[in-house]
C-alpha positions in Angstrom: 21.8 7.9 -8.2 18.5 9.9 -8.4 17.1 7.4 -10.9 17.8 4.5 -8.6 16.0 6.3 -5.7 13.1 7.1 -7.9 12.8 3.5 -9.1 12.9 2.3 -5.5 10.2 4.7 -4.5 7.9 4.4 -7.5 6.3 1.0 -7.2 5.7 1.0 -3.4 4.1 4.4 -3.7 1.8 3.6 -6.7 0.7 0.3 -5.1 0.1 1.9 -1.8 -2.1 4.6 -3.4 -4.0 1.9 -5.3 -4.5 -0.3 -2.2 -5.7 2.6 -0.1 -8.2 3.6 -2.8 -9.5 0.1 -3.4 -9.8 -0.7 0.3 -11.6 2.5 1.2 -14.0 2.2 -1.7 -14.8 -1.5 -1.0 -15.2 -0.9 2.7 -17.7 1.9 2.2 -19.7 0.0 -0.4 -19.5 -3.7 0.5 -17.4 -4.4 3.7 -18.2 -8.1 3.5 -15.9 -8.2 0.4 -13.0 -6.6 2.1 -11.2 -9.8 3.2 -11.3 -11.3 -0.2 -10.1 -8.0 -1.8 -7.2 -7.6 0.6 -6.1 -11.3 0.1 -6.1 -10.8 -3.7 -4.3 -7.5 -3.3 -1.7 -9.1 -1.1 -1.0 -11.9 -3.6 -1.0 -9.5 -6.5 1.4 -7.1 -4.8 3.8 -9.9 -3.9 3.8 -11.1 -7.5 4.3 -7.6 -8.8 7.1 -6.7 -6.4 9.0 -9.9 -7.3 8.7 -9.3 -11.0 9.5 -5.5 -10.6 12.6 -6.1 -8.6 13.7 -8.9 -10.8 13.3 -6.8 -14.0 15.0 -3.7 -12.4 18.0 -5.7 -11.1 18.2 -8.0 -14.1 17.9 -5.6 -17.0 18.9 -2.2 -15.7 22.5 -1.2 -15.1 22.7 1.0 -12.0 23.9 1.3 -8.4 22.1 -1.3 -6.4 22.5 0.2 -2.9 20.5 3.4 -3.4 17.7 1.4 -5.1 17.6 -1.2 -2.3 17.6 1.4 0.5 14.9 3.5 -1.3 12.7 0.5 -2.0 13.1 -0.9 1.5 12.4 2.5 3.3 9.3 3.2 1.1 8.0 -0.3 1.2 8.1 -0.5 5.1 7.1 3.2 5.6 4.1 3.0 3.2 2.9 -0.4 4.6 3.0 1.1 8.1 1.1 4.1 6.8 -1.5 1.8 5.2 -1.9 -0.2 8.5 -2.4 3.0 10.5 -4.9 4.4 8.0 -6.9 1.1 7.9 -7.0 1.1 11.7 -8.3 4.6 11.8 -10.8 3.8 9.0 -12.2 0.7 10.7 -12.3 2.3 14.1 -14.2 5.4 12.8 -16.9 3.2 11.4 -17.4 1.4 14.7 -18.0 4.6 16.8 -21.6 5.0 17.8 -23.4 7.8 16.0 -24.4 10.8 18.2 -27.7 12.4 17.5 -28.0 16.2 17.5 -29.4 16.6 20.9 -26.7 14.4 22.5 -28.8 11.3 23.1 
């Protein structure tokens, strides 16, 4: 059962880390490219998730329920975390800069 939980956790976690890294790096260097990057990342992630789940379910003999629960919880939880992080990142960049004397 531990292997099923690990397999359910692994791909959402790795893709979330990759997405956070790419989005932050792109936003800091070239924010005008962010929409295109996020669109491509979304399409790539959906394709990857489909193939990943298909391969795991099709070729690996295991208990499906722990995998499904683990994958679902991590998928939803990490996407929520990404959304909150992006909100904080974008909001922080919009704040006016305060000079040292308070003006």
